[in-house]
C-alpha positions in Angstrom: -22.0 15.8 -20.0 -25.2 17.6 -19.0 -28.2 16.0 -17.3 -31.5 17.5 -17.4 -33.7 16.8 -13.9 -37.4 16.9 -13.9 -39.2 16.6 -10.6 -37.2 19.1 -7.7 -38.8 18.0 -4.5 -36.3 16.9 -1.5 -34.9 14.1 -3.9 -34.6 16.5 -6.7 -32.7 18.8 -5.0 -30.3 16.1 -3.5 -29.6 14.5 -6.8 -28.7 18.1 -8.5 -26.2 18.6 -5.7 -24.4 15.3 -6.4 -24.2 15.6 -10.3 -23.2 19.1 -10.6 -19.3 18.3 -9.9 -19.8 15.8 -12.6 -21.4 18.5 -15.3 -23.5 20.8 -16.1 -27.4 20.4 -14.1 -30.6 22.1 -16.2 -33.2 22.0 -13.7 -37.2 21.7 -15.4 -39.1 24.7 -14.9 -42.2 26.4 -17.2 -39.9 28.0 -19.4 -37.0 25.8 -20.2 -38.4 22.1 -21.1 -36.5 22.0 -24.1 -33.2 22.9 -22.8 -33.7 20.5 -20.0 -35.0 17.7 -22.6 -31.9 17.8 -25.2 -29.5 16.8 -22.2 -27.0 14.0 -22.2 -29.3 12.1 -19.6 -32.2 13.2 -18.1 -33.6 12.1 -14.9 -37.7 11.8 -14.1 -38.2 12.5 -10.5 -41.2 13.1 -10.3 -44.3 11.1 -7.9 -45.0 7.9 -8.7 -48.5 8.9 -9.5 -47.8 11.8 -12.1 -45.0 10.0 -13.7 -47.4 8.3 -16.7 -48.6 11.7 -17.3 -44.8 13.3 -17.6 -43.8 10.6 -19.6 -46.7 10.9 -21.8 -46.1 15.6 -21.9 -42.5 14.8 -23.5 -42.4 11.6 -25.4 -42.8 13.6 -28.5 -40.3 16.6 -27.9 -37.3 14.1 -26.3 -34.5 13.4 -28.7 -34.3 10.1 -29.1 -30.3 10.7 -28.4 -31.2 11.7 -24.4 -30.9 8.7 -22.0 -34.8 8.9 -19.9 -33.7 7.5 -16.4 -36.0 7.1 -13.7 -35.7 6.7 -9.9 -39.3 6.0 -8.4 -39.0 4.1 -5.8 -41.3 1.1 -7.3 -39.6 0.1 -10.6 -42.2 -2.4 -12.4 -44.5 0.0 -13.0 -42.0 3.2 -14.2 -40.7 0.2 -16.5 -44.1 -0.7 -17.8 -44.9 3.6 -18.7 -41.7 4.0 -20.5 -41.2 1.0 -22.9 -45.0 1.8 -23.6 -45.2 5.7 -24.1 -41.5 6.5 -25.6 -40.0 5.6 -28.7 -38.6 2.1 -28.9 -35.0 4.2 -30.4 -35.5 6.1 -26.8 -32.4 4.9 -24.6 -34.1 3.8 -21.3 -32.7 2.7 -17.6 -34.4 2.5 -14.2 -33.0 3.1 -11.0 -33.6 3.4 -7.2 -31.0 5.4 -5.2 -31.4 3.4 -1.9 -30.9 6.7 0.1 -32.1 9.9 0.7 -31.8 13.8 1.9 -31.9 12.3 5.4 -29.6 9.1 5.3 -27.3 11.2 2.8 -27.2 13.9 5.8 -26.5 10.9 8.5 -24.0 9.0 7.0 -22.9 11.0 3.7 -23.1 9.9 -0.3 -20.4 7.3 -0.7 -21.1 3.8 0.2 -24.9 4.2 0.0 -26.4 1.8 -2.7 -28.4 2.8 -5.9 -30.5 -0.3 -7.9 -30.3 -0.2 -11.9 -32.6 -2.2 -14.1 -31.6 -2.1 -17.6 -34.4 -1.5 -19.8 -33.8 -0.2 -23.1 -30.3 1.5 -23.7 -27.2 0.4 -25.4 -24.1 -1.0 -23.6 -22.1 2.7 -23.7 -25.4 4.3 -22.0 -25.3 1.6 -19.0 -21.7 1.7 -19.0 -21.7 5.9 -19.2 -24.2 5.7 -16.1 -22.8 3.1 -13.5 -19.1 4.9 -14.9 -20.6 8.3 -12.8 -22.2 6.6 -10.1 -18.9 4.7 -9.8 -17.2 8.7 -9.5 -19.8 9.3 -7.0 -19.3 6.4 -4.3 -22.3 4.9 -4.8 -22.5 1.0 -4.4 -24.7 -0.2 -8.0 -26.6 -3.4 -7.6 -28.4 -4.7 -11.1 -31.6 -6.7 -10.9 -35.0 -6.8 -12.3 -37.7 -4.7 -11.9 -40.0 -7.2 -11.0 -36.9 -8.7 -8.0 -36.7 -5.2 -7.1 -40.1 -4.5 -6.4 -40.8 -7.8 -4.7 -37.6 -7.5 -1.9 -38.6 -3.4 -2.1 -42.1 -4.6 -0.5 -40.0 -6.2 2.7 -37.4 -3.8 3.2 -39.3 -0.7 2.3 -42.9 -0.6 1.9 -43.1 -2.8 4.7 -40.7 -0.7 7.0 -42.7 2.7 5.8 -46.2 0.8 6.6 -44.9 -0.1 10.4 -43.0 3.8 10.7 -46.3 5.4 10.3 -48.2 3.0 12.4 -46.0 3.5 15.0 -46.2 7.1 13.8 -50.1 7.0 15.1 -48.8 5.9 19.0 -46.9 8.7 19.2 -43.8 7.4 20.7 -42.2 9.6 23.3 -38.6 9.3 24.6 -38.5 8.3 28.1 -36.2 6.7 30.8 -37.5 3.9 31.2 -36.6 2.2 27.3 -34.4 -0.6 26.3 -32.4 -0.3 23.1 -35.0 -2.0 21.2 -37.7 0.7 22.0 -35.2 3.5 20.5 -34.7 1.2 17.5 -38.7 1.3 17.5 -38.2 5.2 17.7 -35.9 5.6 14.6 -37.8 3.6 12.2 -40.6 6.2 13.5 -38.6 9.6 12.8 -36.9 8.3 9.6 -39.6 7.5 7.6 -41.9 9.6 8.7 -40.1 12.3 7.2 -41.1 11.8 3.5 -44.1 12.9 2.1 -47.4 10.9 2.5 -47.8 11.0 -1.3 -44.1 9.0 -1.3 -45.8 6.4 1.2 -49.0 6.1 -0.6 -46.8 5.6 -4.3 -44.4 2.8 -2.6 -47.5 0.9 -1.3 -50.4 1.1 -4.3 -47.7 1.1 -7.3 -45.7 -1.8 -5.9 -47.5 -5.0 -7.0 -45.9 -7.2 -4.2 -46.7 -4.7 -1.3 -50.0 -5.6 -0.4 -49.2 -9.2 0.1 -46.4 -8.3 2.5 -49.1 -6.2 4.7 -51.6 -8.7 4.6 -48.9 -11.5 6.2 -47.8 -9.3 8.5 -51.1 -7.9 9.8 -52.1 -12.0 9.6 -49.3 -12.7 11.8 -50.0 -10.0 14.5 -53.5 -11.1 14.6 -52.4 -14.6 15.2 -49.9 -13.5 17.9 -52.3 -11.3 19.8 -55.1 -14.6 20.1 -52.0 -16.7 21.3 -51.8 -13.5 23.8 -55.2 -13.4 24.6 -56.1 -16.7 24.8 -58.7 -16.9 27.3 -58.5 -19.6 30.1 -61.4 -18.5 32.3 -65.3 -17.8 31.7 -64.8 -14.3 32.2 -61.5 -13.9 30.2 -62.9 -15.6 26.9 -66.4 -13.4 27.6 -63.8 -10.3 27.1 -62.1 -11.8 24.5 -65.6 -11.9 22.6 -66.6 -8.5 23.2 -63.0 -7.6 22.0 -63.7 -9.5 18.6 -67.0 -7.8 18.8 -65.7 -4.6 18.6 -63.9 -5.4 15.8 -66.1 -7.0 13.5 -68.5 -3.8 14.3 -65.7 -1.7 13.1 -64.7 -3.9 10.1 -68.7 -3.8 9.3 -68.9 -0.1 9.5 -65.9 0.3 7.4 -67.4 -2.4 4.5 -70.9 0.0 4.5 -68.7 2.6 3.6 -67.4 1.1 1.1 -70.6 0.1 -0.3 -72.0 3.7 0.1 -68.5 5.0 -2.2 -69.8 2.1 -4.7 -73.2 3.4 -4.6 -72.0 7.0 -5.5 -69.8 5.3 -8.3 -72.9 3.6 -10.0 -75.0 6.1 -9.8 -72.2 8.2 -11.6 -72.4 5.4 -14.0 -76.1 5.2 -14.6 -75.6 1.4 -13.2 -78.5 -0.3 -11.0 -77.8 -0.7 -7.5 -78.6 -4.8 -7.6 -75.7 -6.8 -9.0 -77.2 -10.4 -8.9 -73.4 -11.6 -11.1 -71.3 -9.8 -8.1 -73.5 -10.9 -5.5 -73.6 -14.7 -6.5 -69.5 -14.7 -7.4 -69.4 -13.0 -3.1 -71.6 -16.0 -2.1 -69.2 -18.6 -3.7 -66.3 -16.3 -2.3 -67.9 -17.0 1.7 -68.7 -20.3 0.7 -65.2 -21.5 0.2 -63.6 -19.2 3.0 -66.3 -20.7 5.2 -64.8 -24.2 4.4 -61.6 -23.3 4.8 -62.3 -21.8 8.5 -64.2 -24.8 9.4 -68.0 -22.6 9.9 -71.1 -23.4 8.2 -71.4 -22.0 4.8 -75.0 -21.9 5.5 -74.6 -20.0 8.5 -72.3 -17.8 6.7 -74.6 -17.1 3.3 -77.3 -16.0 5.7 -74.9 -13.5 7.7 -74.0 -12.3 4.2 -77.6 -11.9 3.4 -78.5 -9.7 5.6 -75.3 -7.6 4.6 -75.7 -7.4 1.6 -79.1 -6.2 2.0 -78.3 -3.1 4.0 -75.9 -2.4 1.5 -78.3 -1.9 -1.0 -80.1 0.0 1.1 -76.9 2.5 1.8 -75.9 2.6 -2.1 -79.4 3.9 -2.8 
């Protein structure tokens, strides 16, 4: 059995060392692409954002006898890409090792989990890959790409989202702490060893990640409102000041996006004023106003001013 690897980053180096006891491993460089593509099993270990470009590059060169396996941390996107780009005769399987260099360094490889999503491969290939993973001591979990991404939006994307947020707080070791505090610091230290590219890819390419982030942020805001519920006049005023600060920060972000949209419109020769878009937004704002027990007239009047200022920024 021989294996090909395209993508020799942190995980690629780990995976190559894991495969070496079970066959010859050929790692892609600019001189040996054909040799790597002619292996029995080809692992594509490139970042998610570059995955489609790599598939297009090799699609007409890889033999139909080679099993192609990805190891992206999301599954819906690479599964669709591989099924769209490669020949229908090309055997394809999707995987996600639920471990990396850091966890293997701490805990070893044996007993770690790996997800297998059958796509387009004969049973012999699925059995061959399962046999390999069992030899490695891995625990195999089988599911669809959709179910994988739905679960990983909670167990990976959300955890990394929280970890990156914790990193910005620079939580230091201290004498006065609880075990829970140390648990937070461990999340911070583990997820922040991964690259920013991986972080953004798992957030942007998982179709369920955005929903989880929005739910989490909403629940945190609701919890904060309960904590800061005022009981005095001065407390109510402080809460208003805090909300005003948030509103201004959100407006500033909206205006930066308006400037970006203005530049994109200019590059495409589009007019600044888009009546259909503004009508669509007004209808959305009216629905949201009613949902939150606000006057639609008040909300539309407010957004008329915001639209006017946004158009000025876009010019």
